[in-house]
C-alpha positions in Angstrom: 0.0 0.0 0.0 1.6 3.3 -1.2 1.5 6.3 1.1 3.0 9.8 1.3 3.1 12.8 3.6 1.5 16.2 3.2 2.2 19.2 5.5 -0.8 20.0 7.7 -0.9 23.6 6.5 -1.2 22.5 2.9 -4.0 20.1 3.8 -5.8 22.9 5.8 -5.6 25.2 2.7 -7.0 22.6 0.5 -10.0 21.8 2.8 -10.6 25.6 3.1 -10.6 25.9 -0.7 -13.1 23.1 -1.1 -15.4 24.7 1.5 -15.3 27.9 -0.5 -16.0 26.2 -3.8 -19.0 24.3 -2.3 -20.3 27.5 -0.7 -20.3 26.0 2.7 -21.7 28.8 5.0 -18.9 29.0 7.5 -19.1 32.0 9.8 -17.3 35.2 9.2 -17.0 35.8 12.9 -13.5 34.7 13.9 -14.4 32.9 17.1 -17.3 31.1 15.6 -15.3 30.2 12.5 -12.6 28.7 14.8 -15.2 26.5 16.5 -16.6 25.3 13.2 -13.1 24.5 11.8 -12.3 22.6 15.0 -15.4 20.5 14.5 -15.2 20.1 10.7 -11.5 19.8 9.7 -10.4 17.0 12.0 -13.6 15.2 10.9 -12.4 15.5 7.2 -8.9 14.2 8.2 -10.5 11.2 9.9 -12.4 10.4 6.8 -9.8 11.1 4.1 -6.6 10.0 6.0 -7.0 8.3 9.4 -8.6 9.2 12.8 -5.0 9.0 14.1 -4.2 12.3 12.3 -7.2 14.3 13.4 -5.2 15.4 16.4 -2.6 16.8 14.1 -5.2 19.1 12.5 -6.5 20.1 15.9 -3.1 21.1 17.1 -2.5 23.1 14.0 -5.8 24.9 14.4 -5.3 25.6 18.1 -1.6 26.3 18.3 -0.2 26.4 14.8 1.9 23.3 15.3 3.3 22.1 12.0 3.3 18.3 11.4 2.8 16.0 8.4 -0.3 13.9 7.6 0.1 10.5 5.9 -2.3 9.6 3.1 -2.8 6.6 1.0 -2.5 7.5 -2.7 -5.9 6.2 -3.5 -7.5 8.2 -0.7 -5.8 11.4 -1.6 -6.8 11.1 -5.3 -10.4 11.0 -4.0 -9.8 14.0 -1.6 -12.3 16.3 -3.3 -15.2 13.9 -3.4 -14.5 12.4 0.1 -14.2 15.9 1.6 -17.5 17.0 -0.1 -19.3 14.0 1.4 -17.9 14.8 4.8 -18.9 18.5 4.6 -22.5 17.5 3.6 -22.7 15.3 6.7 -21.2 17.9 8.9 -23.6 20.5 7.6 -26.6 18.3 8.4 -25.2 17.1 11.8 -23.3 20.0 13.3 -24.3 23.3 11.6 -26.1 25.8 13.8 -28.0 28.7 12.5 -26.2 32.0 13.1 -27.6 34.8 15.2 -28.0 36.9 12.0 -30.5 35.0 9.9 -29.3 33.4 6.6 -30.6 35.4 3.7 -30.9 38.6 5.7 -27.7 40.0 4.3 -25.0 39.2 1.7 -21.5 40.3 1.1 -20.2 41.4 -2.3 -16.7 41.7 -3.8 -16.1 44.4 -6.4 -13.2 45.8 -8.5 -12.7 49.5 -8.8 -12.7 51.2 -12.3 -13.1 54.8 -11.1 -13.1 56.5 -7.7 -14.2 60.0 -6.5 -14.2 61.6 -3.1 -15.9 64.8 -2.1 -16.4 66.8 1.1 -19.3 69.3 1.4 -19.7 72.3 3.7 -21.2 70.1 6.5 -18.0 68.0 6.4 -19.8 65.0 5.0 -17.6 62.7 3.0 -19.0 61.1 -0.1 -17.0 58.1 -1.5 -18.1 57.0 -4.9 -16.8 53.8 -6.5 -17.5 52.8 -10.0 -16.9 49.1 -10.4 -16.5 46.5 -13.1 -19.3 44.4 -11.8 -22.0 47.1 -11.2 -23.8 49.2 -13.8 -24.2 52.2 -11.5 -21.7 53.8 -9.2 -21.7 52.8 -5.5 -22.0 55.8 -3.2 -20.9 55.7 0.5 -21.6 58.8 2.7 -19.5 59.2 5.8 -19.5 61.7 8.7 -16.2 63.4 9.5 -15.9 61.1 12.5 -16.1 58.1 10.2 -13.3 59.2 7.9 -11.1 56.5 9.5 -13.1 54.0 7.3 -11.8 55.8 4.2 -8.3 56.1 5.7 -8.2 52.4 6.5 -9.4 51.6 2.9 -6.6 53.7 1.4 -4.0 52.1 3.6 -5.2 48.6 2.5 -4.8 49.8 -1.1 -1.2 50.8 -0.4 -1.7 54.5 -0.1 -0.7 57.0 2.6 -3.9 58.9 3.6 -1.9 62.0 4.5 -0.5 62.1 0.9 -3.7 60.9 -0.9 -6.0 63.9 -0.1 -6.0 67.3 -1.8 -6.6 70.5 0.1 -10.2 70.5 -1.2 -11.0 67.2 0.4 -10.8 65.2 -2.8 -8.3 62.5 -3.9 -5.2 63.5 -5.8 -5.2 62.3 -9.4 -2.2 60.0 -8.8 -4.0 58.4 -5.9 -7.2 57.7 -8.0 -5.0 56.1 -10.7 -3.4 53.8 -8.2 -6.8 52.7 -6.9 -8.1 51.4 -10.3 -8.1 47.6 -10.3 -8.2 47.3 -6.5 -10.8 45.1 -4.8 -13.1 45.8 -1.9 -16.1 44.3 0.0 -19.4 45.8 1.0 -22.6 44.4 2.5 -26.3 44.6 1.7 -29.0 43.9 4.3 -32.7 43.0 4.1 -35.0 46.0 4.7 -38.5 45.0 3.5 -40.4 42.7 1.1 -41.8 44.2 -2.1 -45.0 42.3 -2.7 -45.6 44.0 -6.1 -42.3 42.7 -7.6 -42.2 39.6 -5.4 -38.7 40.2 -4.0 -36.8 41.5 -1.1 -35.5 45.0 -0.9 -31.9 45.3 0.3 -30.1 48.4 1.6 -26.4 49.0 1.3 -24.5 49.1 4.6 -22.3 52.1 5.1 -19.0 50.4 5.4 -16.4 49.3 2.9 -13.1 47.4 3.3 -10.7 45.0 1.6 -11.3 42.6 4.6 -14.5 40.7 4.3 -14.3 39.7 8.0 -14.0 43.3 9.0 -17.1 44.3 7.0 -19.2 41.5 8.5 -17.8 42.2 12.0 -18.7 45.9 11.8 -22.2 45.0 10.6 -22.7 42.4 13.3 -21.5 44.8 16.0 -23.8 47.6 14.6 -26.8 45.2 14.7 -26.0 44.2 18.3 -25.9 47.8 19.4 -29.0 48.8 17.4 -27.2 51.1 15.0 -28.4 49.5 11.8 -31.7 51.2 11.2 -33.8 49.5 8.5 -32.4 46.0 9.1 -35.6 43.9 9.3 -34.9 40.2 9.2 -38.2 39.4 10.9 -40.0 40.7 7.8 -38.5 38.0 5.5 -41.4 35.7 4.5 -40.7 32.1 5.4 -40.9 28.9 3.5 -41.9 25.8 5.5 -40.8 22.5 4.2 -41.6 19.2 5.9 -40.3 15.8 4.8 -40.7 12.4 6.4 -38.1 12.0 9.1 -35.3 9.5 8.4 -34.1 9.2 11.9 -30.3 8.4 12.1 -30.1 7.8 8.3 -28.8 9.9 5.5 -31.0 10.1 2.4 -30.1 11.6 -1.0 -32.6 12.4 -3.8 -32.7 14.9 -6.6 -35.0 16.8 -8.9 -34.4 18.6 -12.2 -34.7 22.4 -12.2 -34.0 24.2 -15.5 -31.9 21.2 -16.8 -29.8 21.3 -13.5 -30.1 18.8 -10.7 -31.3 20.1 -7.3 -29.7 17.6 -4.9 -31.6 17.1 -1.6 -29.5 15.6 1.2 -31.4 14.7 4.4 -30.6 13.6 7.9 -33.0 13.4 10.8 -35.0 16.7 10.6 -32.7 18.7 8.4 -31.9 19.0 4.7 -29.2 20.5 2.6 -29.8 21.7 -1.0 -27.1 21.7 -3.6 -27.0 22.8 -7.3 -23.8 22.2 -9.4 -21.8 21.3 -6.4 -22.7 24.4 -4.4 -24.9 24.7 -1.3 -28.0 26.9 -2.2 -30.3 26.2 0.7 -30.8 24.7 4.2 -33.9 23.3 5.9 -33.5 23.4 9.7 -35.1 21.1 12.2 -37.9 23.7 12.6 -38.8 22.9 8.9 -37.9 26.5 7.8 -36.2 26.8 4.4 -33.2 29.3 4.3 -31.6 30.3 1.1 -27.8 30.7 1.1 -26.9 33.9 -0.7 -28.5 35.1 -4.0 -30.0 32.0 -5.5 -31.7 32.0 -8.9 -34.9 30.1 -9.8 -36.1 29.9 -6.2 -39.8 29.5 -7.2 -38.9 26.5 -9.5 -36.9 25.0 -6.7 -39.9 25.4 -4.4 -42.0 23.5 -7.0 -39.3 20.8 -7.2 -39.3 20.4 -3.4 -43.1 20.2 -3.5 -43.0 17.3 -6.0 -40.4 15.6 -3.8 -42.4 16.1 -0.6 -45.6 14.9 -2.3 -43.9 11.7 -3.4 -43.3 10.9 0.2 -46.7 12.2 1.4 -45.2 15.1 3.3 -46.0 18.7 3.2 -44.6 22.0 1.9 -46.0 25.4 2.5 -44.4 27.9 0.1 -44.6 31.6 0.8 -44.7 34.4 -1.8 -41.0 35.2 -1.1 -39.4 32.9 -3.7 
């Protein structure tokens, strides 16, 4: 039996990459993310390598201790598929809904094509970013006490804030030229449901950074302190889905939606939904359906779930918010 060694840090990066590719909704909160990784990553190692090496991954996660992990060649060649199966099981067995409801916000990554900065008489800063991905410019107003957000962004882009501003409160031409092609993150949150157009209305959160964790952390802190006016997750209409319970057993089925397979993985009272090897939805033990990010064809997926539930004699109660 042929075996070889891989450094634990290399294995960690590969597992992280697979989690991103699958769209596994790991937390952006650093402490919660650490708990999730301590639960998931050793589980993957036990599955793909050997339970004996799960401790190696735990020590790396807790203390950064470097050590090799031994793999059989045939197991490592199936690393992707074995890890995917393990992540699906972990998602159904261990995943806990976050305090901020799934689908009540989403984070976006954008690339700058043009930037403008203006300051008015009331010392209100207006940061306008034209991006490759958006048709219209993104505008972020900041009070003078919030200028540190702009300063931090400029520093992350490799600029010295003291040198980047002009006397008029704009950005120097050489600064704007250096910003083109830089990336940043921002967040949108659920404000209300538009019954006329059958969709949620999302507002832009007034924070921008090159660090996705910083954007989420600032939003989470703002929600906890009651600063995010207009954030109304309780107004998101719910979809209730109820399948027969397969206690202690995993069940996999699929339905076709627009020539793509909607995979339904179930365990006990929960279900994970996947399309093209990405998680798109989650049904919790309370039978509530939560969408993961911006998912197209929701209404057709609801119809597919309805057909699946009827085939088992179970119930689904779709809302208008599809």
